[in-house]
C-alpha positions as CSV (number, residue, x, y, z in Angstrom):
1,M,5.4,-14.0,25.0
2,S,2.4,-13.7,22.6
3,D,2.7,-12.8,19.0
4,I,-0.8,-11.3,19.1
5,T,-1.1,-7.5,19.6
6,T,-4.2,-5.5,20.1
7,T,-4.7,-1.8,19.4
8,G,-8.2,-0.6,20.0
9,N,-10.6,-3.0,18.3
10,D,-7.9,-4.3,15.9
11,V,-6.1,-7.6,16.4
12,F,-3.2,-8.6,14.3
13,D,-0.5,-11.2,14.3
14,Q,3.0,-9.6,14.3
15,N,4.4,-12.6,12.4
16,E,2.0,-12.1,9.6
17,Q,3.5,-10.1,6.8
18,A,1.2,-7.7,4.9
19,Q,1.5,-7.8,1.2
20,P,2.4,-4.7,-0.8
21,S,-0.5,-2.9,-2.4
22,D,-1.2,-3.3,-6.2
23,R,-0.8,0.5,-6.5
24,V,2.8,0.5,-5.1
25,R,3.7,-2.7,-7.0
26,A,2.6,-1.0,-10.3
27,L,5.6,1.3,-9.8
28,D,7.8,-1.7,-10.6
29,R,8.1,-0.3,-14.2
30,L,10.4,2.4,-12.7
31,V,12.9,-0.1,-11.3
32,G,16.3,0.2,-12.9
33,T,18.7,3.0,-13.9
34,W,17.6,5.9,-16.1
35,A,19.5,8.6,-18.0
36,V,17.7,11.9,-17.4
37,T,17.8,14.8,-20.0
38,G,16.0,18.1,-20.3
39,G,15.7,20.6,-17.5
40,A,17.8,18.3,-15.3
41,Q,20.5,16.0,-16.5
42,G,22.1,12.9,-14.9
43,T,20.9,9.6,-13.6
44,V,18.3,8.2,-11.3
45,R,18.0,4.6,-10.1
46,Y,14.9,2.9,-8.6
47,E,15.0,-0.2,-6.4
48,W,12.7,-2.0,-4.1
49,M,13.3,-2.1,-0.4
50,P,13.1,-5.7,1.0
51,G,9.5,-6.7,1.4
52,G,8.4,-4.6,-1.7
53,H,6.4,-2.0,0.3
54,F,8.7,0.9,-0.6
55,L,10.5,2.0,-3.8
56,V,13.7,3.9,-3.3
57,Q,15.0,6.4,-5.9
58,H,18.6,7.4,-5.9
59,V,19.2,10.8,-7.6
60,D,22.4,12.2,-9.1
61,L,21.4,15.2,-11.3
62,E,22.4,18.7,-12.3
63,Q,19.7,21.3,-12.5
64,Y,20.3,25.0,-13.2
65,G,24.0,24.5,-12.7
66,Q,23.5,22.9,-9.2
67,A,24.1,19.3,-8.2
68,V,21.0,17.6,-6.9
69,T,21.9,14.3,-5.1
70,G,19.8,12.4,-2.6
71,F,17.3,9.7,-2.3
72,E,13.5,9.3,-2.1
73,V,11.3,6.7,-0.4
74,I,8.0,6.1,-2.1
75,G,5.0,4.1,-0.7
76,H,1.9,4.2,1.5
77,L,2.2,5.9,4.9
78,H,1.3,3.4,7.6
79,P,1.9,4.8,11.1
80,F,1.9,2.2,13.9
81,G,-1.6,1.3,15.0
82,E,-3.3,3.2,12.2
83,P,-4.6,2.1,8.8
84,M,-2.5,2.4,5.8
85,G,-3.0,5.6,3.8
86,D,-4.5,5.5,0.4
87,D,-2.1,7.9,-1.4
88,L,1.4,6.8,-2.6
89,V,3.5,9.4,-1.0
90,S,7.2,10.1,-0.8
91,R,9.9,12.1,0.9
92,F,13.0,13.2,-1.0
93,Y,16.2,13.9,1.1
94,D,18.9,15.8,-0.6
95,S,22.6,16.3,0.3
96,A,22.0,19.9,1.2
97,G,19.7,18.9,4.1
98,N,16.4,19.7,2.3
99,T,13.3,17.4,2.2
100,F,10.5,17.5,-0.3
101,D,7.2,15.6,-0.2
102,Y,5.4,14.2,-3.2
103,V,2.3,12.1,-4.1
104,Y,2.6,9.6,-6.9
105,E,-0.3,8.6,-9.2
106,L,0.0,6.0,-12.0
107,D,-3.0,5.8,-14.4
108,G,-2.2,3.5,-17.2
109,D,1.0,4.7,-18.9
110,V,0.7,8.2,-17.3
111,L,2.7,9.0,-14.1
112,T,1.8,12.1,-12.2
113,I,4.0,13.3,-9.4
114,W,2.4,16.0,-7.3
115,A,4.7,18.3,-5.4
116,G,3.3,18.4,-1.9
117,A,-0.3,17.3,-1.8
118,H,-2.4,15.5,-4.4
119,G,-3.8,18.2,-6.8
120,S,-1.0,20.6,-6.2
121,P,-0.4,23.3,-8.9
122,A,3.3,22.0,-9.1
123,Y,3.6,18.6,-10.6
124,F,5.3,16.3,-13.2
125,R,3.2,14.4,-15.7
126,G,4.9,11.9,-18.0
127,T,4.1,9.0,-20.2
128,F,5.8,5.6,-20.5
129,T,6.6,4.7,-24.1
130,D,8.9,2.4,-26.0
131,G,8.0,-0.7,-23.9
132,D,8.6,1.2,-20.7
133,G,12.1,2.2,-22.0
134,T,11.3,5.9,-22.1
135,M,9.3,8.4,-20.1
136,T,8.8,11.9,-21.3
137,G,6.8,14.6,-19.6
138,D,6.8,18.0,-18.1
139,W,7.4,19.5,-14.7
140,V,4.8,22.3,-14.3
141,Y,5.2,25.1,-11.8
142,P,2.6,27.8,-10.8
143,G,3.0,30.9,-12.8
144,G,4.0,29.1,-16.0
145,G,7.4,27.8,-15.1
146,G,8.7,24.3,-15.6
147,Y,10.6,22.2,-18.1
148,T,10.4,19.0,-20.2
149,S,12.2,16.0,-18.9
150,T,13.0,12.6,-20.6
151,M,14.1,9.5,-18.8
152,T,15.7,6.7,-20.9
153,R,16.3,3.3,-19.4
154,Q,20.0,2.3,-19.4
């Protein structure tokens, strides 16, 4: 059986492992456990999936008196037989059966997390400080809602 597969005009070796993009690897500064304060309180933990292509966030928070528990998978979309997408996207799965999609954008020390599509009017924008030990920013919602959030590395 051959290890070479063809799809359209593309030929690739199934045994050849693609390397994670620099953009996804830049999120390495999130890896670890963080205490969250502000409009939501609790902990989040980030870890790499084997291979380093996807970052997984485990969430255990309380917001507006409600428990928010779940996990999020962050990385580039790469459907079979198609090129890898440019955006760093994620899907969050919560214990109530909901899913939420986001787009991550890291520019220097500033992390923007767009709710839904890139450029959405709902987003988080925070800045890494204290040698990447703290991130403080704001969740912004259409119509003026939102809250400040601080993550402190544990």
